[in-house]
Structures are given as structure tokens and as C-alpha cells.
Backbone bond lengths (Angstrom), bond angles and torsions (degrees), N, CA, C in turn:
res aa  C-N    CA-C-N  psi(-1)  N-CA   C-N-CA  omega(-1)  CA-C   N-CA-C  phi
1 M - - - 1.461 - - 1.531 108.77 -
2 L 1.318 116.88 146.12 1.461 122.72 -178.33 1.527 109.84 -107.28
3 L 1.335 115.89 133.81 1.458 121.94 174.45 1.523 107.76 -95.83
4 A 1.332 117.43 117.24 1.461 122.77 179.49 1.524 109.01 -113.42
5 I 1.333 115.93 129.40 1.463 121.29 -176.23 1.520 109.03 -127.81
6 D 1.317 116.26 122.65 1.467 122.39 176.79 1.527 108.08 -113.56
7 V 1.330 116.53 107.33 1.464 122.06 -176.29 1.519 109.11 -94.44
8 G 1.339 116.41 109.10 1.456 121.74 177.08 1.512 111.27 -104.11
9 N 1.319 115.97 177.24 1.462 120.10 -178.27 1.518 112.66 -69.42
10 S 1.322 117.71 -29.11 1.465 120.97 -178.26 1.520 112.73 -106.18
11 N 1.343 116.19 -39.47 1.459 120.44 -175.88 1.522 111.71 -136.04
12 V 1.319 114.62 154.56 1.460 122.37 170.88 1.520 107.03 -108.06
13 V 1.338 116.45 123.82 1.461 121.20 177.23 1.523 107.85 -101.72
14 I 1.322 116.29 127.06 1.461 123.01 -176.86 1.514 108.09 -118.68
15 G 1.335 115.94 123.44 1.461 120.67 -179.34 1.510 111.77 -120.30
16 C 1.324 116.24 142.02 1.465 123.06 174.29 1.529 106.08 -111.42
17 L 1.342 116.79 112.91 1.450 121.62 -172.89 1.520 111.36 -115.72
18 D 1.322 115.20 129.87 1.450 122.39 173.49 1.520 106.44 -109.28
19 G 1.330 117.05 95.27 1.453 120.43 -169.58 1.518 108.64 64.42
20 A 1.329 116.97 -131.83 1.466 120.86 179.13 1.528 112.73 -83.61
21 K 1.319 116.72 -5.91 1.468 120.47 -178.22 1.524 110.92 -87.37
22 I 1.325 116.36 129.00 1.456 120.97 175.21 1.522 107.86 -89.33
23 V 1.327 115.19 108.43 1.461 121.00 -176.24 1.521 110.72 -72.41
24 K 1.326 116.30 -47.10 1.462 122.13 178.86 1.525 109.44 -147.20
25 E 1.319 115.28 152.31 1.465 121.10 174.58 1.530 108.34 -136.82
26 F 1.331 116.11 136.56 1.463 121.25 -178.99 1.524 109.43 -132.32
27 R 1.330 114.78 160.74 1.468 121.02 175.32 1.519 109.73 -128.71
28 M 1.336 115.11 141.27 1.456 121.99 173.58 1.522 107.60 -130.37
29 V 1.320 116.35 153.34 1.462 120.52 175.14 1.527 108.94 -74.07
30 T 1.313 117.19 133.75 1.462 121.49 176.94 1.518 109.94 -70.98
31 D 1.318 116.16 128.44 1.468 121.83 -178.78 1.536 107.98 -138.93
32 T 1.315 116.76 108.36 1.463 120.84 -176.90 1.525 112.66 -71.36
33 L 1.324 117.78 -9.04 1.459 120.54 -179.77 1.526 112.61 -89.22
34 K 1.312 117.55 -12.44 1.458 120.41 -179.46 1.527 111.64 -75.86
35 T 1.325 116.28 147.14 1.462 122.17 177.37 1.527 109.96 -90.85
36 E 1.343 115.63 170.61 1.463 119.42 177.31 1.523 111.77 -61.76
37 D 1.338 116.75 -34.50 1.464 119.56 179.21 1.529 111.16 -67.81
38 E 1.332 116.51 -38.17 1.468 120.02 179.75 1.527 110.39 -67.81
39 Y 1.335 116.44 -42.20 1.465 118.77 177.73 1.525 111.14 -66.09
40 A 1.345 116.65 -43.87 1.465 119.96 179.90 1.523 110.61 -60.73
41 A 1.331 116.50 -43.17 1.469 120.05 180.00 1.525 111.05 -65.60
42 G 1.340 116.46 -39.75 1.464 119.92 179.36 1.517 112.39 -65.51
43 I 1.349 116.29 -43.51 1.461 120.23 178.68 1.527 110.33 -66.63
44 K 1.331 116.36 -41.63 1.466 120.06 179.20 1.530 110.74 -61.28
45 S 1.318 117.95 -38.74 1.465 121.51 178.01 1.524 111.38 -62.82
46 I 1.337 115.55 -41.29 1.467 119.90 177.96 1.526 110.12 -64.50
47 F 1.335 116.02 -43.56 1.465 120.22 178.57 1.535 110.92 -60.36
48 D 1.333 116.04 -47.39 1.464 119.96 -179.20 1.528 110.93 -60.00
49 F 1.323 115.91 -41.29 1.471 120.84 -179.26 1.529 111.14 -63.29
50 N 1.354 115.73 -31.64 1.468 120.09 -177.44 1.523 113.04 -100.73
51 G 1.332 116.40 9.63 1.454 119.84 175.75 1.509 114.91 72.17
52 I 1.325 117.25 28.60 1.463 121.78 179.64 1.528 109.04 -100.07
53 N 1.321 115.64 127.15 1.464 122.18 -178.01 1.521 109.06 -95.10
54 T 1.329 117.76 121.32 1.464 121.01 -178.82 1.529 111.96 -64.40
55 D 1.338 117.88 -20.00 1.468 120.20 177.38 1.527 112.13 -66.11
56 D 1.335 116.53 -17.09 1.459 120.31 -179.20 1.528 112.91 -79.62
57 F 1.331 117.77 -12.38 1.457 120.41 -178.53 1.523 110.63 -80.57
58 T 1.329 115.06 133.60 1.462 120.62 177.81 1.525 112.09 -106.18
59 G 1.322 117.51 -9.59 1.459 121.02 179.85 1.509 110.90 -176.42
60 S 1.336 115.71 176.15 1.461 120.72 179.62 1.520 110.08 -148.35
61 V 1.319 115.23 152.56 1.461 122.19 179.14 1.521 108.14 -136.42
62 I 1.332 116.14 140.73 1.461 121.16 -173.12 1.523 110.23 -132.15
63 S 1.333 116.46 133.42 1.462 121.70 163.20 1.520 106.65 -115.98
64 C 1.317 116.62 136.24 1.458 120.05 -175.15 1.522 109.74 -143.43
65 V 1.337 116.56 128.75 1.469 121.24 176.16 1.527 110.65 -110.81
66 V 1.332 115.69 13.37 1.472 121.65 176.84 1.533 106.40 -119.22
67 P 1.338 118.06 89.80 1.474 121.38 -170.87 1.525 115.67 -48.79
68 P 1.355 120.55 -40.02 1.472 118.34 -179.96 1.527 114.20 -63.22
69 L 1.341 116.77 -16.99 1.464 119.79 -176.81 1.527 113.81 -99.71
70 T 1.330 117.80 -3.88 1.466 119.04 -177.68 1.527 111.27 -60.21
71 N 1.328 117.19 -53.94 1.465 120.33 -179.37 1.527 112.24 -68.92
72 V 1.333 115.99 -29.45 1.467 120.22 177.06 1.529 109.87 -61.47
73 F 1.322 116.67 -46.91 1.465 119.45 -178.72 1.523 112.04 -76.08
74 K 1.334 117.66 -28.70 1.469 119.11 173.20 1.523 110.19 -59.57
75 A 1.340 115.07 -46.29 1.467 119.76 -179.49 1.526 111.03 -67.80
76 A 1.338 117.26 -40.74 1.464 120.74 180.00 1.533 110.55 -64.14
77 A 1.337 116.67 -42.39 1.464 120.43 -179.79 1.522 111.20 -65.00
78 K 1.325 116.84 -40.42 1.469 119.23 178.45 1.523 110.77 -65.83
79 S 1.337 116.17 -37.08 1.460 119.98 177.60 1.532 111.20 -63.07
80 L 1.337 116.14 -36.39 1.464 120.76 -177.31 1.523 112.95 -79.64
81 T 1.336 116.93 -37.61 1.471 119.90 -172.53 1.527 113.38 -106.22
82 G 1.333 116.69 -18.94 1.459 120.14 -176.94 1.503 114.21 82.52
83 A 1.342 117.70 -0.78 1.465 122.03 -178.72 1.525 109.99 -123.76
84 S 1.325 116.51 152.23 1.459 120.70 177.82 1.520 110.18 -66.11
85 A 1.331 115.51 137.76 1.461 120.54 -178.14 1.524 111.08 -79.50
86 F 1.332 116.30 146.69 1.460 122.02 172.08 1.520 107.68 -92.22
87 V 1.335 116.81 121.39 1.457 122.35 -176.25 1.525 109.51 -106.62
88 I 1.332 116.46 129.85 1.458 121.21 178.93 1.526 109.33 -70.24
89 G 1.326 116.14 126.64 1.460 121.25 -179.63 1.511 110.09 -163.91
90 S 1.321 116.61 -177.84 1.459 120.71 -178.57 1.526 109.90 -66.31
91 G 1.323 115.15 146.69 1.459 120.48 177.49 1.514 115.08 93.46
92 I 1.326 118.86 -5.53 1.462 120.40 179.98 1.532 110.04 -86.35
93 K 1.328 116.66 164.00 1.461 121.66 175.44 1.525 109.09 -78.81
94 T 1.338 116.18 123.66 1.459 119.73 -179.15 1.528 113.22 -119.79
95 G 1.323 117.47 -24.19 1.456 120.39 -173.05 1.513 112.53 80.20
96 L 1.344 116.31 -0.60 1.457 121.41 179.10 1.529 110.37 -95.50
97 N 1.314 115.82 146.30 1.459 120.97 167.88 1.523 106.17 -98.62
98 I 1.323 116.91 96.85 1.465 121.71 -172.30 1.525 109.15 -83.44
99 L 1.327 115.94 113.97 1.458 121.78 -170.94 1.527 113.65 -107.11
100 I 1.326 118.05 12.39 1.463 119.82 179.02 1.528 109.98 -77.08
101 D 1.336 116.42 166.73 1.465 121.66 -174.29 1.526 111.85 -56.45
102 N 1.322 117.16 -45.76 1.460 121.75 -178.78 1.521 108.84 -131.00
103 P 1.334 118.08 95.29 1.469 120.82 -177.54 1.523 113.80 -55.24
104 A 1.343 117.82 -26.65 1.469 120.54 -179.94 1.526 111.65 -66.70
105 E 1.337 117.41 -18.35 1.466 120.79 179.53 1.526 112.70 -81.01
106 L 1.323 117.61 -11.94 1.464 119.87 -175.09 1.524 110.01 -70.29
107 A 1.330 116.06 120.34 1.462 121.80 -176.02 1.521 110.87 -66.97
108 A 1.339 115.00 150.58 1.461 121.29 -176.14 1.523 112.22 -59.97
109 D 1.343 117.28 -38.72 1.468 118.94 -178.47 1.526 111.44 -69.27
110 M 1.347 116.79 -31.55 1.462 119.58 176.49 1.526 110.70 -67.99
111 V 1.332 116.28 -40.07 1.466 120.36 175.97 1.529 109.69 -60.29
112 A 1.327 116.46 -47.34 1.461 120.96 -177.29 1.525 111.80 -63.48
113 S 1.335 117.12 -42.43 1.470 119.52 -179.48 1.525 110.81 -67.40
114 A 1.346 117.67 -37.98 1.461 120.63 178.28 1.524 110.87 -65.93
115 V 1.325 116.99 -44.22 1.467 121.05 179.73 1.529 110.21 -65.75
116 G 1.334 116.70 -41.96 1.457 120.41 177.38 1.516 112.21 -62.52
117 A 1.328 116.47 -38.78 1.461 120.51 179.50 1.528 110.82 -66.64
118 L 1.335 116.96 -45.03 1.461 120.28 -178.79 1.525 111.78 -66.33
119 A 1.334 116.54 -28.10 1.464 120.03 179.43 1.523 111.95 -73.14
120 G 1.340 117.16 -22.45 1.455 118.81 -173.61 1.513 116.66 -121.33
121 Y 1.353 117.30 -9.54 1.466 119.71 -172.54 1.531 110.51 -141.13
122 P 1.336 116.69 154.16 1.469 119.72 -178.96 1.535 112.07 -78.30
123 A 1.329 115.27 142.82 1.462 121.80 174.49 1.533 108.92 -83.41
124 P 1.346 117.48 156.64 1.461 127.65 1.74 1.522 111.67 -71.01
125 L 1.323 114.07 155.52 1.458 120.84 -174.53 1.513 111.68 -130.59
126 I 1.322 114.52 147.52 1.460 121.83 166.97 1.520 106.18 -123.20
127 T 1.326 116.83 121.37 1.463 120.89 177.71 1.525 109.43 -105.98
128 I 1.319 115.23 142.54 1.465 121.27 179.77 1.519 107.83 -129.57
129 D 1.313 116.16 119.65 1.464 121.76 179.01 1.530 107.79 -113.58
130 M 1.331 116.04 110.80 1.463 120.96 -172.91 1.526 109.94 -104.30
131 G 1.324 114.99 91.14 1.447 121.55 178.48 1.510 110.48 -128.48
132 T 1.329 116.67 -132.83 1.464 120.55 176.90 1.522 109.77 -56.70
133 A 1.325 116.19 -42.92 1.466 122.61 168.53 1.519 107.57 -114.57
134 T 1.321 116.37 158.09 1.459 120.92 172.42 1.518 107.41 -100.00
135 K 1.340 116.09 113.05 1.461 121.26 -175.61 1.524 109.25 -108.94
136 I 1.318 115.82 123.23 1.461 122.41 -178.22 1.524 107.65 -117.02
137 C 1.331 117.04 122.62 1.459 121.32 -174.92 1.521 110.82 -127.19
138 A 1.332 115.07 151.45 1.462 121.18 -178.39 1.525 110.60 -119.48
139 I 1.334 114.94 136.30 1.461 122.66 175.34 1.525 107.04 -125.20
140 D 1.346 116.74 124.89 1.459 118.78 -174.74 1.525 111.74 -80.09
141 I 1.302 116.15 179.30 1.462 121.09 -173.72 1.523 112.27 -65.91
142 N 1.346 117.03 -19.71 1.463 121.89 177.93 1.533 112.10 -95.86
143 K 1.321 117.18 16.79 1.467 124.28 179.44 1.521 112.88 67.01
144 G 1.320 115.65 25.64 1.458 120.10 175.30 1.513 110.69 -85.56
145 F 1.335 116.89 126.36 1.468 120.93 177.40 1.526 107.51 -81.95
146 L 1.340 116.37 110.58 1.462 121.47 -171.46 1.521 113.81 -87.86
147 G 1.324 117.26 -23.44 1.466 121.28 -172.98 1.515 109.46 120.73
148 G 1.314 116.88 -152.10 1.458 118.81 -179.31 1.504 113.54 168.84
149 A 1.320 115.93 -141.07 1.462 122.44 -176.74 1.519 109.49 -141.16
150 I 1.318 115.40 144.56 1.469 121.25 174.98 1.527 107.20 -118.31
151 C 1.320 115.55 119.57 1.461 121.98 -175.70 1.529 109.50 -113.89
152 P 1.339 117.67 156.17 1.474 119.19 174.17 1.526 110.37 -57.95
153 G 1.310 117.26 136.00 1.453 121.12 178.64 1.520 111.61 -66.97
154 I 1.324 116.39 157.81 1.465 120.99 -176.69 1.518 111.08 -63.60
155 A 1.321 117.87 -44.41 1.469 120.31 -179.32 1.526 111.30 -65.77
156 I 1.339 116.89 -40.60 1.465 121.14 177.61 1.521 110.36 -61.63
157 S 1.323 116.44 -44.79 1.469 120.78 179.60 1.523 111.47 -62.63
158 S 1.330 115.86 -42.30 1.462 120.24 178.90 1.528 111.20 -63.05
159 D 1.333 115.96 -44.39 1.475 120.16 179.10 1.522 111.11 -63.48
160 A 1.324 116.59 -40.89 1.467 120.40 -179.73 1.526 110.71 -64.18
161 L 1.315 116.81 -38.59 1.463 121.32 178.60 1.529 110.58 -62.17
162 T 1.328 116.09 -44.57 1.464 120.67 -179.52 1.523 111.66 -66.53
163 R 1.346 116.08 -42.76 1.465 119.69 -179.97 1.520 112.33 -67.35
164 G 1.321 116.48 -34.44 1.459 120.11 -173.70 1.509 114.63 -85.49
165 A 1.332 117.79 -16.26 1.468 120.89 -177.78 1.531 108.53 -124.56
166 S 1.315 116.29 110.65 1.467 121.49 -170.83 1.521 113.70 -59.44
167 L 1.325 117.84 -32.43 1.459 120.82 -174.61 1.528 113.64 -88.69
168 L 1.326 116.96 -3.71 1.459 118.81 -176.72 1.522 110.91 -96.12
169 P 1.348 117.19 128.33 1.468 121.29 -177.78 1.531 111.48 -84.62
170 R 1.309 115.36 168.20 1.460 119.60 170.32 1.529 108.79 -74.19
171 V 1.321 116.64 140.90 1.460 120.65 179.94 1.524 109.73 -132.35
172 L 1.313 115.89 157.27 1.457 121.10 174.06 1.522 109.62 -72.14
173 I 1.316 115.72 145.52 1.464 119.36 177.03 1.519 107.92 -83.21
174 E 1.303 114.48 86.04 1.457 121.81 177.36 1.516 108.84 -149.62
175 A 1.321 116.18 153.45 1.457 120.95 -173.40 1.525 111.94 -76.69
176 P 1.339 117.18 137.46 1.469 120.16 171.33 1.528 109.53 -78.34
177 K 1.310 116.40 179.44 1.465 120.21 -176.81 1.527 112.21 -70.03
178 K 1.327 117.34 -29.82 1.469 119.19 -178.26 1.525 110.02 -151.33
179 A 1.330 115.44 158.89 1.458 120.50 -178.33 1.533 111.27 -67.62
180 I 1.329 116.11 -40.94 1.473 119.60 178.22 1.524 106.87 -85.93
181 S 1.312 115.95 90.76 1.459 121.00 -175.56 1.512 111.31 -95.84
182 S 1.331 116.40 158.67 1.460 120.30 -173.28 1.525 113.29 -113.27
183 G 1.327 118.68 -8.96 1.459 121.36 177.62 1.519 110.26 -114.01
184 T 1.328 116.34 155.57 1.466 119.99 -176.22 1.519 112.14 -57.82
185 R 1.338 117.34 -48.90 1.463 120.19 -178.35 1.531 111.21 -61.65
186 E 1.335 116.10 -43.82 1.459 119.75 -179.30 1.528 110.94 -67.65
187 C 1.338 116.80 -35.75 1.464 120.30 176.93 1.530 110.57 -62.33
188 M 1.335 116.28 -41.17 1.456 120.15 178.16 1.527 110.74 -65.79
189 Q 1.320 116.21 -42.79 1.465 119.51 179.52 1.521 111.17 -65.10
190 S 1.309 116.84 -35.94 1.460 120.25 176.45 1.525 110.80 -61.77
191 G 1.328 115.18 -46.31 1.458 119.08 179.58 1.514 112.45 -65.51
192 I 1.332 116.30 -40.74 1.471 120.47 -176.93 1.527 110.93 -70.17
193 V 1.332 117.12 -52.87 1.466 120.67 -173.86 1.526 111.87 -80.00
194 F 1.321 117.50 -55.46 1.468 119.66 -178.57 1.525 110.98 -68.88
195 G 1.334 116.20 -32.78 1.461 119.23 176.24 1.520 111.38 -64.16
196 A 1.336 116.60 -43.14 1.472 119.95 178.13 1.524 110.53 -65.21
197 A 1.329 117.17 -41.95 1.464 120.74 179.21 1.526 110.90 -61.85
198 S 1.334 116.18 -41.06 1.467 120.19 179.17 1.523 110.91 -67.44
199 M 1.331 117.10 -37.19 1.458 120.61 176.09 1.518 110.27 -61.81
200 I 1.338 116.56 -44.48 1.462 120.75 178.76 1.529 110.22 -60.43
201 D 1.340 116.86 -47.21 1.473 120.57 178.38 1.524 110.83 -58.08
202 G 1.321 116.44 -45.23 1.460 120.84 -177.94 1.520 112.58 -65.17
203 M 1.329 116.86 -41.42 1.459 120.17 179.64 1.524 111.41 -68.35
204 I 1.324 117.41 -37.82 1.459 120.25 176.50 1.529 110.10 -60.87
205 A 1.340 116.76 -43.69 1.468 120.84 179.39 1.524 110.72 -60.83
206 R 1.335 117.29 -42.19 1.471 120.85 178.71 1.531 110.74 -65.91
207 F 1.326 116.47 -42.99 1.464 120.12 -179.79 1.531 110.27 -61.82
208 E 1.339 116.59 -45.92 1.462 119.88 -178.58 1.525 111.09 -65.66
209 Q 1.317 116.75 -33.98 1.465 119.88 176.44 1.531 110.28 -62.85
210 E 1.334 117.02 -42.59 1.459 120.64 -179.99 1.529 111.69 -73.42
211 L 1.340 117.50 -32.94 1.457 120.85 175.46 1.528 112.15 -70.44
212 G 1.320 115.03 -26.86 1.456 120.39 -179.42 1.514 113.84 81.43
213 M 1.330 117.16 15.32 1.468 121.29 -179.90 1.523 109.98 -165.97
214 K 1.319 115.12 165.54 1.459 120.31 174.88 1.519 109.35 -69.64
215 A 1.325 115.69 149.87 1.455 120.61 -179.07 1.525 110.41 -127.60
216 T 1.325 115.89 155.99 1.458 121.25 169.42 1.521 107.13 -76.55
217 V 1.323 117.13 127.27 1.466 121.10 -176.97 1.526 108.38 -110.86
218 V 1.328 116.09 125.15 1.468 122.06 -177.47 1.521 108.42 -126.89
219 A 1.328 116.38 129.18 1.463 121.10 -178.07 1.518 110.76 -118.10
220 T 1.324 115.25 144.29 1.455 122.09 177.19 1.519 108.38 -144.08
221 G 1.341 117.37 -175.60 1.460 120.62 178.65 1.516 111.98 103.46
222 G 1.324 114.88 158.22 1.451 121.64 -173.15 1.512 115.61 -62.10
223 L 1.338 118.11 -24.49 1.463 120.51 -176.50 1.527 113.01 -106.12
224 A 1.322 117.22 2.02 1.462 119.92 -177.09 1.528 112.21 -61.83
225 A 1.323 116.65 -38.72 1.467 119.99 -176.26 1.524 112.34 -63.64
226 Q 1.353 116.96 -27.45 1.458 120.17 -179.62 1.525 113.18 -81.77
227 I 1.337 117.00 -19.51 1.462 120.22 -172.15 1.529 112.93 -111.55
228 I 1.315 117.72 -44.28 1.465 121.41 -171.66 1.536 113.29 -57.42
229 P 1.351 120.84 -36.99 1.465 119.15 178.91 1.530 114.14 -60.02
230 Y 1.321 117.77 -17.76 1.462 120.99 -177.20 1.524 112.71 -103.19
231 C 1.329 116.63 6.44 1.463 120.54 173.46 1.522 109.41 -82.14
232 N 1.331 116.38 149.80 1.461 121.03 177.51 1.528 111.84 -87.54
233 T 1.322 116.34 -18.45 1.459 121.54 179.15 1.526 109.99 -79.66
234 E 1.323 115.98 149.17 1.468 120.04 174.87 1.527 108.86 -74.28
235 I 1.321 116.23 116.33 1.462 122.00 -176.14 1.524 108.86 -131.91
236 V 1.329 116.44 131.35 1.462 121.53 174.94 1.525 107.91 -85.57
237 H 1.341 116.48 126.13 1.467 120.02 176.08 1.521 108.20 -94.68
238 D 1.336 116.11 114.12 1.463 122.01 -178.84 1.525 108.66 -123.32
239 P 1.333 118.18 92.97 1.469 120.46 -176.39 1.531 113.64 -66.63
240 H 1.346 117.05 -16.26 1.465 120.54 -176.95 1.527 112.65 -104.05
241 L 1.317 117.36 16.65 1.460 121.30 -173.63 1.528 112.46 -57.27
242 I 1.330 117.11 -47.62 1.464 120.20 -176.60 1.521 110.86 -71.16
243 L 1.327 118.15 -40.43 1.457 120.17 178.34 1.532 111.12 -61.09
244 N 1.327 116.27 -41.44 1.456 119.33 177.68 1.523 111.01 -66.41
245 G 1.341 116.26 -37.37 1.457 119.99 176.11 1.518 112.16 -63.44
246 L 1.322 116.58 -38.88 1.465 120.63 177.46 1.527 110.66 -63.82
247 R 1.326 116.35 -40.56 1.472 119.77 178.25 1.536 110.16 -61.69
248 V 1.318 117.02 -46.06 1.465 120.62 -179.12 1.533 110.31 -62.17
249 L 1.325 116.82 -43.28 1.460 120.49 179.27 1.524 111.49 -63.58
250 Y 1.310 116.15 -40.13 1.472 120.09 177.37 1.523 110.72 -61.10
251 E 1.334 115.69 -45.11 1.462 120.37 -178.93 1.536 111.83 -66.49
252 K 1.339 117.18 -34.79 1.462 120.61 179.26 1.534 111.55 -69.18
253 N 1.308 117.27 -27.18 1.458 120.51 -171.13 1.526 115.38 -111.35
254 K 1.330 116.73 -10.71 1.477 117.16 -172.95 1.521 112.66 -70.39
């Protein structure tokens, strides 16, 4: 079994993969103050609670966009599996033709989502990762990674709205009954949810115009489920996109 860990700015996604099958998936809050022992103990507790035996792991793969935690999770993964972790970084085999100005700048999670998308869907592709930031990336018909756009995440935008406007309360990120809402909370939810969905639709249209053709659109990330149902564009919601990409990268490089 493979231990796959995706360390984001807000959450850590932990996957247990048996070949292409995701046996279990867990989430933890990202905390830069935790040590490798604290993370290892926390993950081990989750495994024990779910009946997962760490002796079944034969390896681990990590993508991390929080630099202080890269070595922390490397050590935690080795403690859990007994083997050195494979960390996504520059110089590894990806199968991608990375066409951005500086390929070394491409974040590990973007690499994983692109590889996961190409493994499961036809190109050209547009991937959307809705987490702390909303990252939209384009892959052309020849599997060239062209780049994309990084937008403020939905939760960040919502928090900024509340902090910046004294009379506006905190609201749940969920859709109201209609776009033209009559109460303050519903008006905010309309702007947050329908506004994000409209932004996604608009960016997809711009990307496809520049690609010169329709693309397969695949969305992932912790907030995708709240937004994608309200988009007008046909979008595949794949919550395991990055974990599958990590598995493919591990297999290409092991």
C-alpha cells in the first residue's frame, strides 16, 4: 500500500492507496508548529482508529507547498512506513512538457493535479484546484503544461469581506436559494458562491479561447463541492485528483 500526503496551506490530505484504489482518505489541519513526531502520532492514531496497519505500507510520496513542513513530513512518513519518502520537486520524471517561463517555480500540487488529470482524462485539459487559493491550469492537446491563473481562494475572499466591512457577518460557504437575495447573509452567500462559480465559468471560457478548442475541465480541492454544482460549464469533480497524481508520479520515479 502507498501512503500519499498532500500538504497544503490550510489542510493536509492523507491517502492510503492500494494500486489505483484509494482505500482511505483523511484530512488534518496544517500546523507549521507541529513536529514530525506529533504529525506521525496523529496520523498513526487516525490509522489505528480506521483499522489501517502501517506494516502494509511499502512506500510514501509527498507533495508540499509549505516549505517548513517538507522535512517534517519526510521524517513522519519514514517513521510510519520505515522507508524514505519520495518528495515531488524539480528534476523528477513527470511525463509533462512544462512550458512555463521557469519550470522550477511550478508547485508540487500543480504537478500532481496535472499528472492525475492526464492519467484519467483526455487532453486538452483545464484543471481547477479550489483550496486556500483557486488554481486554474491549462494543458494543451500535446500534453504541454502551459501555465494558468492563481485566484484568491473562496474562504480567503469571504474572510477578507467580513474583516473589511464592519457590518457584514461571517457566513457559511453555501448557496442561497437565488442570486437576487433579500437578506444580508444570503446576499453575501450569493456573491461568494455564485460569484466564484461565475468566475470559474468566465476563466474557462478565456482559457478555451486561448487554447483554440474545447477542453476537458476537472476540478478538485476542498471547496470544489460547494462551487462546481453552480457552474454553467460542464466540469468533472474529482476529489482524488492530486492523490492519483501522486501515485502516478511515485510509480514513474520509483
